[in-house]
C-alpha positions as CSV (number, residue, x, y, z in Angstrom):
1,M,25.7,-45.7,-36.7
2,S,27.6,-47.3,-39.8
3,A,28.9,-45.2,-42.5
4,D,26.0,-46.5,-44.7
5,A,23.3,-45.5,-42.8
6,Q,24.9,-42.0,-42.1
7,A,25.1,-41.7,-45.6
8,A,21.5,-42.8,-46.3
9,A,20.7,-39.8,-43.3
10,L,22.4,-37.0,-45.1
11,P,20.5,-34.5,-47.6
12,G,20.6,-35.1,-51.4
13,P,20.7,-32.6,-53.8
14,A,17.4,-32.0,-53.9
15,E,16.9,-31.6,-50.6
16,S,19.9,-29.2,-49.8
17,G,17.2,-25.8,-50.2
18,G,15.7,-27.7,-46.5
19,V,12.2,-28.1,-45.4
20,I,9.4,-26.1,-44.2
21,H,8.1,-28.4,-41.3
22,N,4.5,-28.1,-40.0
23,I,4.4,-28.5,-35.9
24,G,0.8,-27.9,-35.0
25,Y,0.9,-24.3,-34.5
26,R,-2.8,-22.4,-34.8
27,R,-3.3,-19.0,-35.6
28,Y,-5.1,-16.8,-32.8
29,D,-8.1,-16.2,-34.1
30,A,-10.4,-14.7,-31.7
31,Q,-11.2,-11.6,-30.2
32,R,-7.6,-9.2,-30.0
33,L,-8.6,-7.2,-26.3
34,G,-7.6,-3.6,-26.4
35,R,-5.7,-1.2,-23.7
36,A,-8.6,-0.9,-21.3
37,Q,-8.8,-4.7,-20.9
38,I,-5.2,-4.4,-20.9
39,V,-4.7,-2.2,-18.0
40,R,-7.4,-4.1,-16.3
41,A,-5.8,-7.9,-16.3
42,L,-2.6,-5.8,-15.0
43,T,-4.3,-4.5,-11.9
44,W,-5.6,-7.6,-11.7
45,H,-2.5,-9.7,-12.1
46,S,-0.9,-6.5,-10.1
47,F,-3.7,-7.0,-7.0
48,R,-3.0,-10.5,-6.6
49,S,0.8,-10.4,-6.3
50,A,0.4,-8.1,-3.5
51,F,-0.8,-10.8,-1.3
52,G,1.2,-13.8,-3.0
53,I,-2.2,-15.4,-4.3
54,G,-0.9,-17.0,-7.4
55,R,3.0,-18.0,-6.0
56,G,4.3,-20.5,-3.5
57,A,3.4,-20.7,0.4
58,K,6.0,-18.6,0.8
59,A,5.0,-15.5,-0.3
60,K,1.9,-15.2,1.4
61,I,2.8,-15.5,4.7
62,F,3.6,-12.2,5.7
63,P,0.2,-10.9,3.8
64,V,-2.2,-13.3,5.8
65,L,-0.2,-13.0,9.7
66,L,-0.7,-8.7,9.1
67,F,-3.9,-9.2,8.1
68,G,-4.9,-11.1,10.7
69,L,-2.7,-9.1,13.2
70,M,-4.8,-6.2,12.0
71,C,-8.2,-7.5,12.6
72,L,-6.9,-9.1,16.2
73,P,-8.3,-5.7,17.5
74,A,-11.8,-5.6,15.7
75,A,-12.2,-9.0,17.2
76,V,-11.0,-8.1,20.9
77,N,-13.4,-5.2,20.7
78,A,-16.1,-7.7,19.4
79,V,-15.9,-9.9,22.5
80,K,-15.3,-7.5,24.9
81,M,-18.9,-5.8,23.2
82,A,-20.8,-9.0,23.6
83,T,-19.7,-9.8,27.0
84,S,-19.8,-6.1,28.4
85,P,-21.6,-4.1,25.9
86,A,-21.8,-1.1,28.9
87,G,-18.6,0.5,28.4
88,G,-18.5,0.8,25.0
89,P,-16.4,0.2,22.2
90,L,-12.7,0.0,22.5
91,I,-11.8,1.0,19.4
92,T,-12.6,3.9,16.6
93,Y,-12.8,4.0,13.3
94,D,-10.7,6.6,12.9
95,D,-7.6,5.8,15.5
96,Y,-7.7,2.0,14.6
97,V,-5.0,1.1,17.3
98,P,-2.5,3.7,15.0
99,S,0.6,1.8,16.8
100,L,-0.7,-1.5,14.9
101,R,-1.4,0.3,11.9
102,T,2.1,2.0,11.4
103,V,3.6,-1.5,12.2
104,A,1.5,-3.5,10.2
105,M,1.7,-1.5,7.1
106,L,5.5,-0.7,7.2
107,I,6.1,-4.2,6.8
108,F,3.0,-4.5,4.3
109,V,4.4,-2.0,1.9
110,A,8.4,-2.9,2.2
111,V,7.5,-6.8,1.3
112,A,4.5,-6.0,-1.0
113,A,5.7,-3.3,-3.3
114,P,8.6,-4.8,-4.4
115,N,6.3,-8.1,-6.0
116,L,4.7,-5.6,-7.9
117,V,7.2,-3.3,-9.6
118,S,10.5,-4.9,-8.8
119,S,10.5,-8.2,-10.3
120,D,9.7,-6.8,-13.6
121,I,12.5,-4.8,-13.8
122,R,14.6,-7.4,-12.9
123,N,13.3,-9.8,-15.4
124,H,13.1,-6.7,-18.3
125,T,9.8,-7.6,-19.1
126,L,9.2,-3.9,-19.2
127,P,9.3,-4.0,-22.8
128,L,7.4,-6.2,-23.4
129,Y,4.3,-4.2,-22.0
130,F,5.6,-1.4,-24.0
131,A,5.5,-3.4,-26.8
132,R,1.3,-4.0,-26.7
133,P,-1.2,-1.3,-27.2
134,I,-0.8,0.7,-24.0
135,H,0.6,4.2,-23.0
136,R,3.5,4.1,-20.7
137,I,1.4,6.2,-17.8
138,D,-1.0,2.8,-18.2
139,Y,1.9,0.4,-16.3
140,P,2.3,2.9,-13.4
141,A,-1.2,3.5,-13.4
142,A,-2.0,-0.4,-13.0
143,K,0.4,-1.2,-10.7
144,L,-0.4,1.8,-8.2
145,A,-4.5,1.1,-8.7
146,A,-3.9,-2.6,-7.9
147,F,-1.5,-1.4,-4.8
148,F,-3.9,1.1,-3.3
149,L,-6.9,-1.5,-3.9
150,A,-4.5,-4.1,-1.5
151,C,-3.6,-1.6,1.1
152,L,-7.3,-0.1,1.2
153,A,-8.2,-4.0,2.0
154,M,-5.1,-4.1,4.5
155,I,-6.9,-1.0,6.6
156,E,-10.5,-1.0,5.9
157,I,-11.5,-4.4,5.8
158,P,-10.5,-4.5,10.0
159,L,-13.0,-1.4,10.5
160,L,-15.5,-2.8,8.5
161,L,-15.5,-5.8,10.9
162,L,-15.1,-2.9,14.4
163,Y,-18.2,-2.2,12.4
164,I,-19.9,-5.3,11.9
165,G,-19.0,-6.1,15.7
166,N,-20.5,-3.0,17.0
167,A,-23.7,-2.6,14.7
168,A,-24.5,-6.2,16.1
169,Q,-24.5,-5.4,20.0
170,V,-26.7,-1.8,19.7
171,H,-30.2,-1.5,19.7
172,G,-32.0,0.5,17.4
173,V,-31.9,1.7,14.3
174,H,-30.4,5.1,15.4
175,Q,-27.6,3.5,16.8
176,V,-26.8,1.3,13.8
177,W,-26.9,5.1,12.1
178,L,-25.2,6.9,14.3
179,Q,-22.3,3.7,13.9
180,T,-22.4,4.1,9.9
181,L,-22.0,7.9,10.2
182,Q,-18.9,7.3,12.5
183,L,-17.3,5.1,10.1
184,G,-17.4,6.7,7.3
185,P,-14.7,9.0,8.1
186,G,-12.2,6.0,9.2
187,L,-13.1,4.7,5.9
188,L,-12.0,8.6,4.0
189,Y,-9.1,8.2,6.9
190,G,-7.8,4.8,6.3
191,A,-7.9,5.8,2.1
192,A,-5.9,8.6,2.9
193,W,-3.1,6.2,4.6
194,A,-3.8,3.7,1.3
195,A,-3.2,6.6,-1.3
196,L,0.1,8.1,0.9
197,L,1.7,4.4,1.3
198,A,1.0,3.0,-1.9
199,S,2.3,5.8,-3.7
200,I,5.9,6.3,-1.8
201,G,6.2,2.2,-1.7
202,L,6.0,1.9,-5.1
203,L,8.1,5.0,-5.9
204,L,10.9,3.7,-3.6
205,A,10.8,-0.1,-5.0
206,S,11.0,0.9,-8.6
207,T,14.4,1.7,-8.1
208,T,16.0,-1.2,-8.2
209,G,15.2,-4.5,-9.3
210,K,16.7,-7.1,-6.7
211,R,13.8,-8.3,-4.2
212,V,16.3,-7.5,-1.4
213,F,17.6,-4.2,-2.0
214,A,13.7,-2.9,-3.0
215,I,12.9,-4.2,0.3
216,C,15.5,-2.1,2.3
217,A,14.8,0.8,0.0
218,V,11.1,1.3,1.0
219,G,11.5,-0.3,4.6
220,I,14.8,1.6,6.0
221,P,13.3,5.4,4.4
222,L,9.8,4.5,6.4
223,F,11.0,3.2,9.6
224,F,13.6,5.6,10.1
225,S,11.6,8.8,9.6
226,W,8.9,7.7,11.7
227,V,11.7,7.0,14.4
228,L,13.3,10.2,13.5
229,A,10.3,12.1,13.6
230,N,8.8,11.0,17.0
231,A,12.6,11.5,18.9
232,L,12.3,15.0,17.5
233,M,8.8,15.4,18.5
234,H,10.0,14.1,21.8
235,I,12.9,16.1,22.0
236,G,10.8,19.3,21.4
237,N,8.4,18.9,24.2
238,Q,10.9,17.4,26.5
239,A,14.4,20.0,26.1
240,F,12.2,23.6,24.4
241,G,9.0,22.9,26.2
242,P,5.8,24.5,25.1
243,A,6.5,28.2,23.7
244,A,3.2,29.4,24.9
245,V,0.4,28.1,27.0
246,G,-1.0,25.1,25.6
247,Q,1.0,25.1,22.5
248,P,4.3,22.8,22.2
249,S,7.2,24.2,20.8
250,A,7.6,24.8,16.7
251,L,10.5,21.7,16.7
252,A,7.9,19.3,18.2
253,S,5.0,20.6,15.8
254,L,6.7,20.7,12.4
255,A,8.5,17.1,13.6
256,G,5.6,15.1,12.3
257,L,6.5,16.3,8.3
258,I,9.4,13.9,8.4
259,S,7.6,10.8,8.5
260,P,4.3,9.6,6.3
261,F,2.8,8.4,9.3
262,T,3.1,11.2,11.7
263,L,2.2,13.1,9.0
264,L,-1.2,11.3,8.6
265,G,-1.4,11.4,12.2
266,G,-1.3,14.8,11.8
267,V,-4.0,15.4,9.4
268,L,-6.1,12.9,11.5
269,H,-5.3,15.9,14.3
270,W,-5.9,18.3,12.4
271,L,-9.1,17.3,11.2
272,R,-10.8,16.0,13.9
273,A,-12.3,17.7,16.6
274,A,-10.4,19.1,19.4
275,P,-10.5,15.9,22.1
276,T,-12.0,16.5,25.8
277,P,-9.6,18.3,28.2
278,G,-7.9,15.7,30.4
279,A,-8.8,12.7,27.9
280,P,-6.0,10.2,27.7
281,L,-4.4,10.5,23.9
282,R,-3.9,7.3,22.0
283,A,-0.3,6.6,20.6
284,L,-0.6,8.8,16.5
285,Q,-3.3,10.7,17.4
286,A,-0.4,12.8,19.6
287,T,1.2,13.8,16.9
288,T,1.8,17.4,18.3
289,I,1.1,19.7,15.7
290,G,0.4,22.9,17.3
291,P,-1.2,25.7,14.9
292,Y,0.3,23.7,12.0
293,G,-2.6,22.2,10.8
294,E,-3.1,23.4,7.8
295,V,0.7,22.6,7.3
296,Y,-0.3,19.5,7.5
297,G,-3.1,19.1,5.5
298,I,-0.6,20.8,2.5
299,V,2.1,18.9,3.3
300,F,0.2,15.6,2.6
301,V,-1.1,16.7,-0.5
302,L,2.4,18.0,-2.1
303,A,3.5,14.6,-1.0
304,L,1.1,12.4,-2.7
305,A,1.2,14.5,-5.9
306,A,4.9,14.7,-5.9
307,A,5.1,10.6,-4.9
308,I,2.5,9.8,-7.7
309,G,4.3,12.1,-10.2
310,L,7.6,10.8,-9.8
311,L,6.5,7.3,-10.3
312,I,4.9,8.2,-13.7
313,A,7.9,10.1,-14.6
314,R,9.9,6.8,-13.6
315,Y,8.1,4.7,-15.8
316,R,8.6,7.5,-18.8
317,R,12.0,7.0,-18.9
318,V,12.2,2.8,-18.4
319,G,9.6,3.3,-21.7
320,V,12.1,5.4,-23.7
321,A,15.1,3.2,-22.3
């Protein structure tokens, strides 16, 4: 550019005060939604994030594979019922392949929980949420509700598929009604799984904003507590033997309180009727509880309340910061 052109481009004395440019932004004249709609939108967005919806293909790999793995026993049971219904179903509703459910939910919680909370900590978006007309309790409540629904979908949809497969092969309204009655406790037990794992998973994932660290913070305690609980139960049964006829040792009975998975197995063992003598026990149904069934129920309630309370307290502190 020449010197004359540069001089012509410079603002004159009358223009030195500056110019306001209209760049075309429009004012928002529509209705502004309130607190309830914000919480609802946050819950729906978080539920989608748990399954990688709205993100790339890599984010959907683990949820899709784990969900397919959870549904596989229901599909196998449906094929078996269709080919030889006389033998009855392979799987019960309240004891849906507990070892498979444990592994699948452990991985799902470890992978999905950081997607809901860790990214907001890492990207420093929490002040933006709390600048909106929501209370500090609304954020953890929405995240917990979303993750509870995500875990519930992972657990309950296979049960519903199992129910459809069983109900399609039985004859008469009475038999279908019996299947429905058996499904009810299984759904309630699945809800207990979803509530406890969702609250613990979000609490552990909220401790760090780094995704890899958050996955380790969730997965490592859940995995090693499960291994330790099963190891202590085995040691208690082998080394100490039964304390009385028909009763396991105290170590074997109380070791299941260490892990959320064995805790849930103990609650099931306590709530359901005693198994028929001589009938084989499945993997985690055989969680040894001895005479401490009520203890398992109390610890379950306390663990659930503590996880939810600590999660809310965690975001009260974040909100102040």
